[in-house]
C-alpha positions, 0 to 999 in steps of 0.5 A: 783641159788640164783635168781632162789630161789628168783623167787620161792617166798613164795613157797620156802625159800628165801635162796636157796643154791648156791653150785653145783646142785646135779646130778640125776641118774634114774636106774643108768643113769644120767638125763639131765634136762632142768632146774638145780635143786634148793636146798632150805630149805634142799629140792631139787626142780626139773623140774617136767615134766622131772623127771616124764617122765624119770620114764615113767609117763605120765604128763598132765598139766592144765594151767587154774587150775595150776594143774598137773596129773602124771599117771603111771600104776595104779597110779594117782597123782594130784597136784596144784601148791602152795598147801602143799598136793597132791592127790595120787589115791584120798588119800591126801599126804603132800609135804615137801615144796609146788611147784611153776611155774617158767618161765613155768617150774613146780618145785617140791620136788624131793623126792616127785616126786620120791617116789609118784610113788612108787620108792626109792630115796636116797641122797648121800651127799658125791657124791652130787648126788641123786639116784632114783630106779624105777625097782625091778630087783634083778639079782645079788647075794652077793657071800661073806658077804659084808657091805652096806655103805652110801658112796663109802669109806671103811674108819672106820668112813664111816657109814654102813647101814648093812651087806648083807649076802651071797646069798642075791639078789641085784640090781646093779644101777651103777658102781661108779669106779673100787672099788665100786658099787651102789646097791639096796637091796630087802628091798629097801635100796640104798648104796654102796658095794665093786666091787671086784669079791670076794663079788658079782657075778656082772660083766660087760665089763665096770667094767672089763676095770676099774679094769684092769686099776686099776691093772696097776695103782697099779702095776706101783707104784712098778716100779724099785722094785728089782727082787728076785727069790723066794721073800716072799709074806709078803713083798714088798721090792722085787718081782719075777714075780709071787709074784708081780702078786699075790700082785697086784691082792690080793691088788686091787681085793682081789683075792688070786692067787696061788704062782707060775706062773704054777698054776696061769695059771690054774686060770680064763679062756683062751683068745686069743691074738686077744682079750687081754684087760688090766689086763689079765695075760700073761704066758711064757716058762722060765728056761726050764719050760713050764710055768715059767714066768707071766706078766700083760697085760698093753694095747698098746702091753705092759707087766708089769712084773719083771724078771731082777735084772737090771730092777726090775719091769718094762714095756716091749713091747710085741714084737716078742721076748716075743711072741715066748715064749708065752704059754697062756693068762688068764682072771680073771676079 
């Protein structure tokens, strides 16, 4: 990286940073580049052709004049290597740093490459990545007021870009993990919002899988916690089957389920045994009741639940013993 920075000569500051090159995402998809980006003088330089073409621009390079033309729809961008300005539809615009030609590859400032085509560019220092949003497809809505954060972190010291109101339209760029979505707003801000179903109407099989795994990972920390029938909801020293499910879904997904299993079985939608996925709820007959027990499907034909004073919270095989008592499965995510 340092050598590449030096090769840029006077077009870039000589002190290129030697840390890991940032990942670049275009509309949520990671971009694979032929040459690593270079950070120099606080500016990220990228191989021009790869980034322009990934934004569906046609690139024309003149070796004789060292000039590049990028065309997309009604936009024409012209730049000559080494100069501090470019022409955008005939209008002169400045570059934060001049570009350069290195081993046949034109390197230009990333923000210039992205924004010159009318796109939104956002650098995420905490993730060491950069997002470029080229589309304006606001297909999802905010279901409950949610903070737009600068990082996928809800710590008190994480800066907030603003509150998104209920009903506001958003474009989901990518799923960071089970807890966070990167989104673009209609006023062209890019940031992070909670992926919990309480806050937006966004869903996907990939996110559901991540959230199901998060439910099991969270619930597993209570393995061995004693069973107590009628356990209070405001404590975690003991659980019964439905208070355990209530706690896990509330803490991981902010879903406030009913207290007892019979009423929990009315939530979500019914799914068949042949389509179970991690995080689905399994309901069983127990204590003479049609539905008297609930557990969380943990994948690999296992159940995470509690009903025994000897075992407390534990995993069980979803075997014939349980299938004989099975009533229904419900999907909440």
